[in-house]
N, C-alpha and C positions, 0 to 999 in steps of 0.2 A: 584617466584612471591609471593607477600605478599598481604593479604587482611586485611586491618586495619579498624576495626569497632570501632569508637570512637565518642564522643560527641564534641570534640574540633578539630578544623581544622585551618590551616593557614588562610583560608578564610571562614568565617562563612556563606557566601552566596552560597557556593558550597555544593550540596547534594552528588554527585558522581563525582569522578575524576579518569579517566583511563589514564595511561601513558605507551605507547609502549607495549601494551598487545599482546602476541602471544600465539597460542595454536596449537599443532600438535596431530594427531591421527595416530595410526598404522593400516594399512589395510592389512590383510593376503592375500597372493597371491593364496593360495589354502587351501581347507578345510582339516583339519587333524582330523580323527575320530577313529584312532587306537593307541594303545600304541607304536607300532613300528613306526608309522608315527610321533608321538610326538618326539620319540628318534632321528629319522633321521632328522626331521626339525630343531632340536636344533643345528645341525652341518652345516646346510645349510646357505649360505649367501643370503641376499636379499629375505628371505622367506616372507617379507612384504614390503610394501611401506609406506612412511610417507605422510600424507595428512595435509597440512597447512590450518587449519580451520580459524585461525585469524592471521594476519600478521601486527604487529606494529600498533595496533589501539590505538588512543589517542583522548580523548574528555572530556569535563566537562559538568555536568548537574547542573543547578542552583536550589536552593531551590524554591519550589512553581512552578516549570516549568512543562509543559506538553511536554514530549520529545518523538519523534517517531523514531523507527529504521525500515528501509525498505530495500528491496533488493530481489533478486531472490532466489529461493530455492537453498540451498547449499552455500549461500553467507556468512554464519557465524552468522546470527542474533540470533538464539536460543542458540548457543554456547556462544556468548557474554553475553546473559541474564543469563545463568547458572553460568558464572564466576562472574557476579555481585551479584548473589544470593548465592555465595560461595558453589555451588554444584560441579562445576569443579574448578580445580586449574590451572591457566595459567602457561605455561612453562617459560615465561619471562614477565617482566613488573610489574606494580603495580596498584592496585585498592584501592582507599580510599573511605570509606563510612561514611557519616556524618549523622547518624541516624539509626533507626531500620527499617528493610525491611520486607515487606509482599509480598512474591512471589506467583504469580499464573501462573504456567508454564504449563507443559504437563498435560493433563487430567488424573486424577487418582493418581497423585503424592500426597502422604500424606493421602491417603484414603484406606480403606479396603473393598473390594466388599462384603465380608461375613457379615459385620456389618450393622446395620440399619443406616438410615440417621441421626438419633439422636446421635447414638454413634460416627459416623464419624465427627459430628460437634465438639464433645469433643476431639476426636483424632487429627483432623487437627488443631484446635485452640490451643491445647497444643503444637503441633509441632511449631506453629508460636510464641510461647512464652507467650500465655495467661494463667493466673492462673485459678484455678477451680472457684474462686469467680467471676472473670471477665466473664468467659464463662457462669456461671449461670445467671449473671445479663443481659447479652446480648443475651441469647439463644432465647428468644421469638422474638427479633428484627431480628436475623439471619434467623429464620424460616419464618417470615413474609416477609422479603425482597426476599427470594428465592421463595416464593409463593408455597411452598411444604407442607403445613400443613397437607393435606390429606395423604401424602405419607411418612411422616417423620419417621415412625416406620417400613417401608419396608426396606428390604435389598438393599444395594446400587447396587448390580448386576442386580436388576430389574429396575433400573432407566435408562431412555434414556440418550444419551450423552448430550442433552440439559438440562435435569434435573440435571445431575452431574455438569455441568458448573454453573448452577444457585446456587447450594449448595456451591460449591467451591468458587465462586466469593463472595457470601454473607459472608462466613467466613472470607475471605481475607479483605473485605472492613470494617468489624467490628473489625478486630484485632487492629485497631487504631495505625497503624504504620506510620512512617514519610515518607516512600517511598513505592510506589506500583510498582511492576514489573509484567507486563502483557504480556503473549505470546499468540497472536491470541485469546484473550478473546471474541472478537465479531464474531468469525468465526462460532460459534454454538449458537443457540438460536433464538427466534423470535425477530421481530423488536421492540416490546414493551420492552422486557428485555434489548436489546441492548441500547435503549434509557435511561433506568434506570441506566445502567452501566455508560454511558457518563455523566448523571446528577451527579452521585456520584463522578466521576473524577473531575468535576467542584467544587463540595463541598470540595474535598480534596485540590484542588489548592487554593481555597478561604481561607482555613485554613493554608496556607503556606506550604502545603505538596507537595510532588513530585510524578508525575506519569510518568513511562517509559513504552511505549507500542510497542511491535513488531507486525506488521500486514502487510498483503498483500493488504489491502484496503487503497490505497493512498488517497482516498477522506476523510477518517477519519483523516489521518495525516494532510492533508491540511486544513481541517475544524477545528480541535480541538487542534492541536499541536502548540506550540510556535516555537520550533526548531526541526530539524530532522537530522538523520545520515543515509547516504546511504552506504551500504556495497556491495562490488563487489568482489567476489572470495576471501573473507577474509580481504580485505583492505578497507580503507576509500576512497570512491569515491567522496563523497560530505558531507559537514557539514555546516549547516547554517539555515536560516529561513525555515520553513516547506514548504512554497510555492515554494521557489527557489530549494530546494532539490527534491521536487516532480517533478518539471519541468525537472530537469536534469535526473531523473529516467525515465520519459516518453520519453525524447529525446534519452536516452541510449537504451531503448527497441526498439524504432523505428530504430535506427542505426543497432542494432543487427539483427532485423527482415529483413531489407534490405540486409544486408550482407549474411544472411542465404539463402535468396532467390537467390542471385547472385551465391552463391556456388552450390546450387542445380539446378540452371538453371530454376527456376520456377518464373514467374512474380507474384507479390502479387495479390491474389484474383482470379487468372486465372489458368486453367489447361493448359497442354502442347499445345493442339490444339488452345486454345485461344491465347497463347503466339505467336504461329506462325502467326496467323491472325493479331495480333497487330503489328508485325514487318512489315507485308506486307501492312497494311492499315494505322495505326496511332499509335503514342506513346505519353504518358504523359512524359515530360522531366523536368518540373520544376513547382514550386508553390511558390508564394511570397505573403506576407501580406503587404498592404499599407494603410495609413490613407488618409484623405481628401486632404492633401497637397502632396500626391504622395510620401510620405516618407516611406521607408521600416521599418517596426516595427514588434515586436513579442509580445508586451504587450499593451493592450488597456483598457481604462476605460469604465465602463458601460455608455451607451449613445452615445459613439463614433460610427462612421460608420467604418466597416471593409471591405476593398477591398481585396477579395481573387482572385489573378491573377494567372491563370493556363496556362502554355505554352504547346502546343501540336505540335508534328511533324507529319504532314499529308504526307503520302508516296504515296498515290494515291487518285484520286477524290472520294469523298463520297457524296452521296445524302442524304440530310436532317439528318445529325448526331445529336445525343442527347448529350449535355454536361451537366454534373451534379457534385454536391459536397455533401458529407455527413459529418456532424460534430458530433463527439462523445466526451464524457467526459472521465476522467481518468479510470472509471470503464467499459469502452467500451459500455456505454449506448448511443443509438442513440438519439441525442438531436434535430437535425435539418437536413432536407434534401430538396434539390431543384434541378431542372434541367430546361433546356431550354423549354421543353414541358410543365412543370408545369406553368411557367411564360409566356407562349405563345410567345416565341421568335422564329421566323422563321429563321432557319439556312441555308436554301437553299442548294446550291451545294458548298461544300468546296473543293478547288483545292489543289494540291500538294504544300507543303511549310510549314512554321512555323507560327502558329497563337497563339494569346492570347485570352483567355476568362476570363472576370472579373465578379465575383459575388459580388455585394455590399449588405452587411448585416447591418441592424440596430442592434447594439450590445446590446441586452437585456439578454445576458447570465449572470448567476451568477458568483461570484468569482470562479476561478479555471483554470485548464489547459485543453485545448481541442485539439483534433487532427482532421485533415481533410482527407477525402478519395475522391479524384477527380476521375472522370470516363468519358469515352466517349463510346457511344454505337451506333449501327446502328438504322435506323428508325424503324426496327422491334424489338428493345430493346435488341438485341444480343450484348453482351459485345465485345468491341474492345480492350480497355485497362482500367485498374483500379489499383490504387495505394493505398493499404490499410494503413491507419494511416500514410500518406505520410509526413506531416509536422505538427507542433504544434504551438499554440499561447496561450497566457495567458490573462485572464480578471481579472481586479482588480476594486474594488469599495471602494474609500477612505471614503465614508460617511455611508455606510450601508453594513453589512455582511448578505447576504441572505442564508437561509437554503434550498431554492428551486433550481430547475434546471434553472430557468429563472427569470429575474428581470425586469418585464415590468413596464414602468411608469404608474402611476395610479392616477386618479382624484377621490376624494371622496366628495360626497355632502350629507350634513345632513340637513334635514328639519323637522320642527315640524308639525305633522299632526293632533294633538288633544290637 
């Protein structure tokens, strides 16, 4: 594998280009802690196994792009970022970098816990390629952005993880590099600092610079990224617009969750006793999203009505069952919940057979991907069946990008009173 850092590229619009990148790691089968053990293991075959962390990964990132990398733990995200930062060397493939990189990866990399915050600024900034003069000129700005003025002369080992993140990010952002590589930078720290980070990302992009971020928070990817890459077991599972990749990731997780429950014999959201009862009484067998024209859809615009049609198999007569649905966003936050009791719908006695229950929602959800959790319960609210994150739909708004969880239509009246 070659890592070519240069200012000239076949395409001046590309900041990073990765072609057929693969990386393996050796995992020992047993711990060797004696000299004799080392000698014996040298003659053993298969004393380790090879773990393929990345398998033939290819993608391009354009200059000025906000690019997200998502996937489950162990999917290869951090390994890929370290290859881009030239910390790891790939076994095969090629990475081409058009510009200078400022990496912010694992907490503590490039820092010394025995040194003060002040000394660590000079240490880390010099590692990133800044000269003594540059560091002197930007020192006050670095400290001010980190909001650590009172603690700058304390040893780093006395800093909390959040304080260390603030210091490290502040140095990275002031290194004035063309490309920012960020690994879970928003996982630690308060909301105000996270907001400052995202504001800086936008400034970087406005200056034509590039930001690549690895995160488990898919709402950040969907909200801020132009495009995204989904890694699954070291391979590219999806590459495209951020919203499309996030939707595939959510759908993939739902499929895996359903498969896991089938293998373990546990129904989503229910214990074994509930499962037995659900088979005897009723089951949720399907859910569909429809528009006003009764057309099946998975993408809706703000303002449209969404018909959530849930199909139940009733295995024996039920007196006054409760039918409900819960809507969550990609962070598993409860956004909306309703049921037949809330809306005062009398279900009476439901006889054996297959029935459909349709919930019609005014779509005031903000842009994003949402999952539904349908449920059926007894009159005393004891669960009969529940399918957690059963299906997903997407909401788009071509005219306005909301930062809130909902996008209600609003009338505004202004009148002069004096």
